[in-house]
C-alpha positions in Angstrom: 0.0 0.0 0.0 2.8 2.4 0.8 4.3 1.8 -2.6 1.0 2.6 -4.3 0.6 5.8 -2.2 4.1 7.0 -3.1 3.9 6.0 -6.8 1.8 9.0 -7.9 -0.4 6.7 -10.1 -4.0 7.5 -10.9 -5.0 4.9 -8.4 -3.3 6.6 -5.5 -6.0 9.1 -4.4 -9.0 6.7 -4.0 -6.8 4.1 -2.2 -5.2 6.6 0.0 -8.6 8.2 0.8 -10.1 4.8 1.7 -7.2 3.9 3.9 -7.2 7.3 5.7 -11.0 7.0 6.4 -10.3 3.6 7.9 -7.7 5.1 10.2 -10.0 7.9 11.3 -12.8 5.5 12.1 -10.7 2.7 13.8 -8.1 4.8 15.6 -10.1 8.0 16.0 -7.2 10.2 15.0 -9.4 13.2 14.5 -12.3 12.1 16.6 -14.9 12.2 13.8 -15.4 9.8 10.9 -16.6 12.6 8.7 -13.2 14.4 8.7 -11.8 14.9 5.2 -9.0 12.7 3.9 -6.8 15.7 3.4 -7.1 16.7 7.0 -6.2 13.2 8.2 -3.3 13.1 5.8 -1.9 16.3 7.2 -2.1 15.0 10.7 -0.7 11.6 10.0 2.0 12.1 7.5 3.5 15.6 8.1 6.9 15.6 9.6 6.4 19.1 10.9 5.2 19.6 14.5 1.8 21.2 15.0 3.4 24.0 17.0 6.9 25.0 16.1 9.4 25.8 18.8 9.8 29.5 17.9 6.9 30.6 15.8 3.8 28.7 17.0 1.3 27.6 14.5 2.1 28.5 10.9 0.2 31.5 9.5 -1.5 31.2 6.1 0.9 31.8 3.2 0.7 35.4 1.9 0.5 36.2 -1.8 4.0 35.9 -3.2 5.7 38.7 -5.2 6.6 37.3 -8.6 8.4 38.6 -11.6 5.0 39.7 -13.0 4.3 41.6 -9.8 7.6 43.5 -10.2 6.9 44.2 -13.9 3.4 45.4 -13.1 4.7 47.9 -10.5 7.2 49.1 -13.0 4.4 49.7 -15.6 2.3 51.6 -13.1 5.4 53.6 -12.1 5.1 52.4 -8.5 8.4 52.4 -6.6 10.0 49.0 -6.0 11.5 48.3 -2.6 14.4 45.9 -2.2 16.5 45.0 0.8 19.7 43.0 1.0 19.6 40.4 3.8 21.4 37.2 4.6 19.7 34.9 7.1 16.5 33.6 8.6 15.8 36.3 11.2 16.4 39.2 8.9 14.4 37.5 6.2 11.4 37.3 8.6 11.6 41.0 9.3 11.9 41.9 5.6 8.9 39.6 4.9 6.8 41.2 7.6 7.6 44.7 6.4 6.1 43.9 2.9 9.3 44.5 1.0 9.0 43.6 -2.7 12.4 42.0 -3.4 14.9 40.4 -1.0 18.4 40.2 -2.4 20.8 37.7 -0.8 23.9 39.7 -1.6 27.5 38.7 -1.8 28.1 41.7 0.5 27.5 39.1 3.2 31.3 38.5 2.9 31.8 41.9 4.4 28.8 42.5 6.6 28.5 39.0 8.2 31.8 37.3 7.6 34.0 40.3 8.3 36.1 40.4 5.1 37.3 43.6 3.6 35.8 42.8 0.1 33.1 40.6 -1.4 35.6 38.5 -3.2 36.2 35.6 -0.7 32.6 34.4 -0.5 32.0 31.2 -2.4 29.0 29.8 -4.2 28.5 27.2 -1.5 28.5 30.0 1.1 25.9 31.9 -0.8 23.7 28.9 -1.2 23.8 28.3 2.5 22.6 31.9 3.1 20.0 31.6 0.4 18.5 28.5 2.1 18.2 30.4 5.4 16.6 33.4 3.7 14.1 31.2 1.8 12.9 29.7 5.1 12.2 33.1 6.6 10.8 35.0 3.6 7.5 33.8 2.3 6.4 36.8 0.4 9.2 38.7 -1.3 10.7 37.9 -4.7 14.1 36.3 -3.9 17.3 37.1 -5.8 20.6 35.3 -5.2 23.9 37.0 -5.9 26.3 34.9 -8.0 29.6 35.5 -6.3 32.9 36.3 -7.9 34.6 33.4 -9.7 31.5 31.4 -10.6 30.3 32.9 -13.9 33.1 34.8 -15.5 34.8 32.0 -17.4 32.1 31.1 -19.8 28.3 31.2 -20.4 28.3 27.5 -19.6 29.8 28.1 -16.2 27.2 30.9 -15.6 24.3 28.6 -16.5 25.6 25.7 -14.3 26.0 27.9 -11.2 22.8 29.9 -11.8 20.9 26.6 -11.9 22.6 25.5 -8.6 21.5 28.8 -7.0 17.9 28.2 -8.1 17.7 24.5 -7.2 19.7 24.4 -4.0 19.2 28.0 -2.8 15.5 28.1 -3.6 15.8 31.5 -5.3 13.5 33.1 -7.8 16.3 34.8 -9.8 20.0 35.4 -9.8 22.1 38.6 -10.0 25.4 39.1 -11.7 27.7 42.1 -12.1 29.1 43.8 -15.2 28.2 44.6 -18.8 29.8 44.3 -22.2 29.5 41.6 -24.8 31.1 38.9 -22.7 28.8 39.4 -19.7 25.7 39.8 -22.0 26.5 36.4 -23.5 26.4 34.8 -20.1 23.1 36.6 -19.2 21.6 35.5 -22.4 22.6 31.9 -21.8 21.3 31.9 -18.2 17.9 33.4 -19.3 17.6 30.9 -22.1 18.2 28.2 -19.5 15.1 29.4 -17.8 16.6 31.5 -15.0 15.6 35.2 -14.5 18.6 37.5 -14.2 19.0 40.9 -12.5 22.0 42.9 -13.8 24.3 45.3 -12.0 26.2 48.2 -13.4 28.0 51.3 -12.0 30.2 50.5 -9.0 31.0 46.7 -9.3 32.3 45.4 -5.9 33.5 42.2 -7.6 35.7 44.3 -9.9 37.6 46.4 -7.4 40.9 44.8 -8.7 40.6 46.7 -12.0 38.6 49.6 -10.6 41.3 50.3 -8.0 38.9 50.1 -5.0 35.3 51.0 -4.3 35.0 54.0 -6.6 31.8 55.6 -7.8 31.3 55.4 -11.6 29.7 57.6 -14.2 31.5 60.8 -13.0 32.7 61.6 -16.5 30.9 61.7 -19.8 32.9 58.7 -21.1 32.3 56.7 -17.9 28.6 57.5 -17.9 28.3 56.5 -21.6 30.0 53.2 -20.8 27.6 52.5 -18.0 24.7 53.2 -20.2 26.0 50.9 -23.0 26.6 48.2 -20.4 23.0 48.5 -19.1 21.5 48.5 -22.6 23.5 45.3 -23.4 22.2 43.6 -20.3 18.6 44.6 -21.2 19.0 43.3 -24.7 20.4 40.0 -23.3 17.3 39.5 -21.2 17.7 41.0 -17.7 14.4 41.8 -16.0 15.9 44.6 -13.9 19.3 46.3 -13.3 20.9 47.6 -10.1 22.6 51.0 -10.5 25.2 51.5 -7.8 27.1 54.7 -6.9 26.2 56.8 -9.9 25.4 60.6 -10.1 21.6 61.0 -9.9 21.4 62.6 -13.3 23.2 59.7 -14.9 21.0 57.2 -13.2 17.9 59.1 -14.2 19.0 59.3 -17.9 19.7 55.6 -17.8 16.3 54.8 -16.3 14.6 56.8 -19.0 16.5 54.9 -21.7 15.8 51.5 -20.4 12.5 49.6 -20.6 13.1 47.5 -17.5 13.2 48.6 -13.8 16.3 50.1 -12.4 17.1 49.6 -8.7 19.3 52.4 -7.2 21.8 52.2 -4.4 23.6 55.5 -4.0 22.2 56.5 -7.4 19.6 59.2 -6.5 15.8 59.2 -6.3 14.9 58.8 -9.9 15.4 55.0 -10.3 12.4 52.6 -10.5 13.2 51.3 -7.0 15.8 51.4 -4.2 17.9 48.9 -2.3 19.8 49.1 1.0 21.5 46.5 3.2 19.5 45.3 6.2 22.3 45.9 8.7 23.1 49.3 7.3 19.6 50.8 7.3 18.9 49.5 10.8 22.2 51.0 12.2 22.9 47.5 13.5 26.7 47.4 13.7 28.9 49.6 15.8 32.2 47.7 15.3 34.9 49.9 13.7 35.3 47.4 10.9 31.7 47.8 9.9 31.8 51.5 10.2 34.7 51.5 7.8 32.6 49.7 5.1 29.2 51.4 5.7 28.6 53.5 2.6 28.0 57.3 2.8 24.7 57.0 0.8 23.1 54.8 3.4 20.3 56.4 5.6 19.9 54.8 9.0 16.2 54.2 9.8 17.0 52.9 13.3 19.8 52.6 15.8 19.5 48.9 16.6 23.2 48.6 17.4 22.9 50.8 20.5 19.9 48.8 21.7 21.7 45.5 21.2 24.8 46.8 22.9 22.9 48.1 25.9 20.9 44.8 26.3 24.1 42.7 26.2 25.8 44.9 28.8 22.7 44.6 31.1 22.7 40.8 30.6 26.4 40.6 31.6 25.8 42.7 34.7 22.8 40.6 35.8 24.8 37.3 35.3 27.7 38.7 37.3 25.5 39.8 40.1 23.4 36.6 40.2 20.2 38.5 39.4 19.7 36.4 36.3 18.2 33.8 36.1 15.6 34.4 38.8 12.9 31.8 39.7 10.8 33.5 37.0 13.2 32.3 34.4 13.8 28.8 35.9 10.4 27.3 35.2 11.2 23.5 35.1 10.4 21.5 38.2 10.7 17.9 39.5 7.6 16.4 41.1 7.9 15.4 44.8 8.0 11.7 43.7 10.8 12.3 41.2 12.7 14.4 43.7 12.6 11.5 46.2 13.7 9.1 43.4 16.6 11.4 42.5 17.8 11.7 46.1 17.8 7.9 46.4 19.5 7.4 43.1 22.3 9.9 43.8 22.8 8.5 47.3 23.0 4.9 46.0 25.4 5.9 43.3 27.7 7.6 45.8 27.1 11.2 44.5 27.1 12.7 47.9 27.5 16.3 46.8 24.7 16.0 44.3 22.3 14.5 46.7 23.2 17.1 49.3 22.3 19.9 46.8 18.9 18.3 46.0 18.2 17.9 49.7 19.2 21.4 50.6 17.0 22.9 47.8 14.0 20.7 48.7 14.4 20.5 52.5 10.9 21.9 53.1 9.3 19.1 51.1 8.0 16.5 53.6 8.4 13.6 51.2 12.0 14.5 50.6 12.8 14.9 54.4 11.2 11.5 55.0 13.3 9.9 52.3 16.4 11.5 53.7 15.7 10.2 57.1 15.3 6.7 55.8 18.7 7.1 54.1 20.3 8.2 57.4 21.3 11.5 55.9 21.8 14.7 57.9 18.2 15.9 57.6 15.8 15.9 60.4 12.9 13.4 60.1 9.5 15.0 59.7 7.5 15.8 62.8 4.5 13.5 63.4 
């Protein structure tokens, strides 16, 4: 029967339904014979607990943002919001805020892993972060950054690794940096393989070796024209949107007018189709000097979470040092009187004198424990009759 149920054949549903109804009537799993087979199936076969450890019962799935959603907002000239985040907790926050696109960026190398550039992060690292984000974000359109070294060699390499990002990382699309004929060829191949691609022009963090560092682009007529030609080539190759990083606002606006796909600005002024900031940056989360060094000048802080975190950690340390934490309020787990007596006897029989003394001292006002101690000839007075 199990083989038939797993086979996916056209006979599976009636057989499974009959079997589940038998379970519900014989065992009373749901308490009523009239329960639907699907309800019984969810109860019997799901490996997920009814109530999760952290979140409680799962809420109904929200309507997902798709590529068509993004395109519709662009046609209606509605601003597109995007946030770069790297893990499950931040993805939950981004999801709850109703952000349109969540980018799992290779900037995780700097923000989370403490590197000075984005170059050290690997595809395996990125996939791990993508998986975590996927579990936390149920609504946004998810884009995974292809890291340095996994798509430059050839269009075939780009396709292979983009497919990995989609299959293993559960992303909706991938992002890659740069323009020109070579990069456009890779974009075209990836799109033809069935993977949506977001482009990226302007400041290219993966190209700091040839740029000479993190330097704004488009600050001369020649540079601005090159950025525009790169963006148009990416659009022609099939990109559904393009990130514009660290460009003069007038250049970004001109480029946005020339393109027929959305532009997402980061340090590129207010005239792009949408905006993106890094989660940690916009929340003012990090106060470490290393992070301050790499926090861009264009980032507006919408919170000062770092100070709140630092204050809470210092208060925790102080309460641990003074013994104030944990109080009885935060020590909720108890032994019954019977189990306490059994524990005293067991520790005594095993020769754990110090351990049994601790239990007796903590429970010396429990009559059953005092009686057990008296029988064991320990230094506890027998209960008064």
